[in-house]
N, C-alpha and C positions, 0 to 999 in steps of 0.2 A: 424605568425602574420596575422591578417585579419583586413582590413578596414571595420568594421561592417556597417557603413553607406553606403558605396559603395555596399556591399553585399546585403543589404536590397533593395537598388534601383534596382539592377539587378533582384532580386527575384520578386519584385513588378511588374517589366516590363514583367515578364514571360519568359525571355530569358534563364533562367537557373532553375534548380531544386536543392534542398539541403535537407539533414537531418542535423539538428543542435542540439548540445548537450551542448554547452558552449556559454555564452553571455558576452559581455563586462561589463555589470552592473548587474550581477546576484544578486538577483533572478529576476530582471526585464528583460522582453523580449520585444523587439520592437513591439509595438502594430500592426504595419503594417503587421507583419508576421502571426498573429494569425489565420486568416481565408483563407490563401492562399492555393490553392489545390496543388501547386508545392513545398510545404515545410512540412517537418515532424519535429516536435519539441519534444525533450525528456528532462526530468528533470535532466540533468547532471549525467547520469547513464551509460555512455559509458564504464566505467571500472567495472561495476557491474557484473562481472563473478567470480566464485569461483577461477578459475585459476589466473586471474589477481589480485584479492585481496590477494591470498596467496603469489604471487610474490611481491606485494607491502609490505606485512608484512615481508617477508624474507629480502627485501632491508633495511627496517627500522632496523631490528635486526642486520643485517650485519654492517650497519653504526654505530650503537651504540657500537657494539663490537670493531670495528676499533678505534673509538674515545677513548674508554676505554683503549685500548692498546697504545694510543698516536699516532695513524696513522691517515692519512687523510680519511674522509668518502668517500665512492664511489660516493655519490650523494649529494654534499654540497648544501645548500640553500644559495643563495646570494641575498642581497637586492639591 
């Protein structure tokens, strides 16, 4: 969990640097970050590798099979 407003303040001050991939109110990005030289922004693609996507797919399939058998899923989604 990140306090996005506090993070933005620290980045604007220049005290820290960051690469950011996820934002509190996607697809909106805090405007203060757009031109900072100490910030790299990416469009929520941190998981966009073949290996990661294959693992994510395997987890979905494994969860579906477990539920079909009456078992608890490995990664339940809770509201």
